C-alpha positions as CSV (number, residue, x, y, z in Angstrom):
1,M,0.0,0.0,-0.2
2,E,2.9,2.3,1.1
3,N,4.5,1.8,-2.3
4,E,1.4,2.4,-4.2
5,Q,1.0,6.0,-2.6
6,I,4.7,6.6,-3.3
7,L,4.4,5.6,-7.1
8,S,1.2,7.7,-7.2
9,Q,3.1,10.6,-5.5
10,F,5.7,10.1,-8.2
11,E,3.4,10.0,-11.0
12,A,1.8,13.3,-9.8
13,I,5.1,14.8,-9.5
14,E,6.2,13.7,-13.2
15,Q,3.1,15.2,-14.8
16,K,3.6,18.2,-13.0
17,V,7.1,18.7,-14.0
18,E,6.2,17.8,-17.5
19,R,3.4,20.5,-17.7
20,L,6.2,23.1,-16.1
21,I,8.5,21.8,-19.0
22,E,5.7,22.4,-21.6
23,V,4.9,26.1,-20.0
24,C,8.6,26.8,-20.2
25,K,9.0,25.9,-23.9
26,T,5.7,28.1,-24.5
27,Y,7.3,31.0,-22.7
28,E,10.7,30.5,-24.7
29,T,8.8,30.5,-27.9
30,T,6.9,33.7,-26.8
31,N,10.1,35.2,-25.7
32,L,11.4,34.6,-29.0
33,E,8.8,35.8,-30.9
34,L,8.7,39.1,-28.8
35,K,12.5,39.6,-29.0
36,K,12.0,39.6,-33.0
37,K,9.2,41.9,-32.9
38,I,11.2,44.3,-30.8
39,K,14.2,44.0,-33.2
40,D,11.7,44.6,-36.0
41,L,10.2,47.8,-34.2
42,E,13.6,49.1,-33.5
43,E,14.8,48.8,-37.1
44,E,11.6,50.6,-38.0
45,L,12.2,53.2,-35.6
46,Q,15.7,53.9,-36.9
47,G,14.2,54.0,-40.5
48,K,11.9,56.6,-39.3
49,V,14.5,58.5,-37.4
50,E,16.5,58.5,-40.5
51,A,13.7,59.8,-42.8
52,E,13.0,62.5,-40.3
53,N,16.7,63.6,-40.3
54,N,16.9,63.6,-43.9
55,Y,13.6,65.5,-44.1
56,A,15.2,68.3,-41.6
57,E,18.3,68.4,-43.9
58,E,16.2,68.8,-46.9
59,K,13.8,71.5,-45.2
60,A,17.1,73.3,-44.2
61,L,18.6,73.2,-47.5
62,I,15.3,74.5,-49.1
63,R,15.0,77.2,-46.5
64,S,18.8,78.4,-47.4
65,K,18.1,78.4,-50.9
66,I,14.9,80.5,-50.2
67,D,16.8,82.7,-48.0
68,T,19.7,83.3,-50.7
69,L,16.9,84.1,-53.6
70,L,15.3,86.6,-51.0
71,V,18.6,88.4,-50.7
72,R,19.4,88.4,-54.3
73,L,15.9,89.9,-55.0
74,Q,16.3,92.3,-52.2
75,D,19.9,93.5,-54.0
76,I,18.1,93.9,-57.2
77,K,15.2,96.0,-55.8
78,E,17.9,98.3,-54.2
79,A,19.9,98.6,-57.5
């Protein structure tokens, strides 16, 4: 009788350990998916930051050219 109880307890422990292993595998898979998503989002963010920087540089260049043209027009007006 005692052996049956011990075996029953071992079986219960084995089932719990197997369930824990399954849960751990599920969490590992989820963790990998989330890491990939983070990497993808970081790359997307970096692309947007670069695009924003390019836009700012282009805007500054256009502003500079407009200012130059306005100065030339002012010079023509004064001449």
